[in-house]
N, C-alpha and C positions, 0 to 999 in steps of 0.2 A: 254172477255172472254168469250163465250158462253159455254154453253155447243158441244161437239161432238158428229152430233148427226147421226146414219146411214140412209144413201141414199138409202137399203134398208130394208126387214121387215127380222125380225127373221127366219128363217126357220128354227131351232128345228132338225139339223143336230145331229145323234150323233155319234161317234166314241167309240166302244170296245177297250181299249188298255190293256194290263197285267203287272201285278205289279209282282219284280220276290218274290220268297218265302221268310222273311227270312234272317239273314245271324248269326243269336243264337244269337241274345239280346231281341228279342221278338218272343210272336208266334203266329206272321201270316204266314201262308201257301201261298201266297202271291192270287190272283183270276185277277177278272178283276174292269176296273175301270171307268166307263164311263163316254165320256166326250159330254158335246155339244158345237158345234162350233156356229163359227156367223163368214166369213169372205167378209165386205163391203168394201163401204167408206163409208171414213166419211165426210160430210163437221164442222166445223169448225173460223164464226165467228170472228171478234176480232178486237179491235178499237186500233189505235194511237190518242189521240185529243189533243190537242193544241201546236205543236210541236214547236214555234216558242219560247214556253217558257220554254225548255232545254234546261238544260246549255250544257249538256254532247250532239254536235250532231252529234259524234261517234257512241254512244253511241244505238241513231235513226238505222242507218245501218249496225250496228251490231245484232240487233232484228232483221230487216230485214233478216237481210242474216242467219239465229238459225232459221229463220220456214221452211230457205229450207231445211236443213237437219235434220228434228224434227221426232225423232228413240226415242225404246227404253222406250217408256208411258209408263206406267201399269209397277204393281209388277210384282217383278220373273225377272227380267229385263239376268241372268245365264243365264236360257237355252231357255228362247223367247227372240223374235224379233217384235216388234210395229214399224211398218213402219209410221209414218205418215208427215213423206217429204209430199209433196203435189204435187197431180198428175196435174191438173186443176189448179187455182189461179186464182182469177175475186179479182181486188184496185181498191179503186177508191179516188187519193187524190182528197178534195172539203174543201173550210173553211164551208160547214154546220156544223149541229152537226151532219148527222144520214148520213146513209148511202147511202138512199134513195130510196129502190133495199129491191128483200127477203131480209134480209142475210142469209136463208138455201136454197136460188135459184136452186142450182143442182139439178135432175132430176136420176132417178137411172141408165141411161143410159150418165150419163158424165157431156149433154144439161143441161145449165144458161140459160132458158126462157124468162129471165127479160129482159136480153141483146136485147132483139128487142126494148124494151122502148125509146133505143140508138137513139132517130133520133131529124128531126126536130120542132115537132111537143109537144114533151116531156124533155128528156134531149135530150139539146144540144150539152151541150159543153160535147165532145168523149173524148177530150187530156183528160181527169181527170180518165181515167178510164187502168190498166196496165191491161195485161191478157194475161198469162202464159199456158205452155203444153199443157196436152190431147187435152183439149177444142180449141186450133188453130189451131191443127197439121190435124184438121178431118174436119176442115176449115167450111166457115160458118157464118162468124161476118163480115160484106162489111169491109171491109178496107180503104175503100173513108173517114170517121167519124172520122178521127183524134187519133184514138184509136194506144195506145201502143201494140203494140201483139210482141209476143213471141213466138218461140216451147220451152223452155228451162226454169220449173220456177227458179233453181237457181239464169241465167240469169238473170231474168226480178229483179230479189230479189236486184241482187246486182248493177245494174245499177239507181230504183229507191233507192236505197242507196245513191247512188253519188250527184242522182239529190236533195232528201233529202237535 
């Protein structure tokens, strides 16, 4: 897995929160706490390689299903929620050693412009692609290319897990 990268640049928004006066265990009189926030969408590419050599095929299925429910990533999970479940997902199932597209291909608006490369002159195997979520619900993907299209990412990952 590569790094999770924000789709939006950091916007330096700050919040001021009041923290209470201490309960006698310290000398704090309370005050203001400055918190910088950044609530973007993230993209995080990953690769599962050489699936034929894996002994436990159910493990691959479980990993794919788990991706659909990623949450509570990061620290201090008891007080905050970091929902990393996918809003949109682009998967290529191929025998190639690489994805063949920009692995950080999502734009700020949630589009994946390199999908236009799936055509007779460039990437001709549309059936290698599994695409789901908001990117499908917005439309604009040519349905005649043999691409597996799903409006729900979790359903896509379950079906792909069954196929593998």
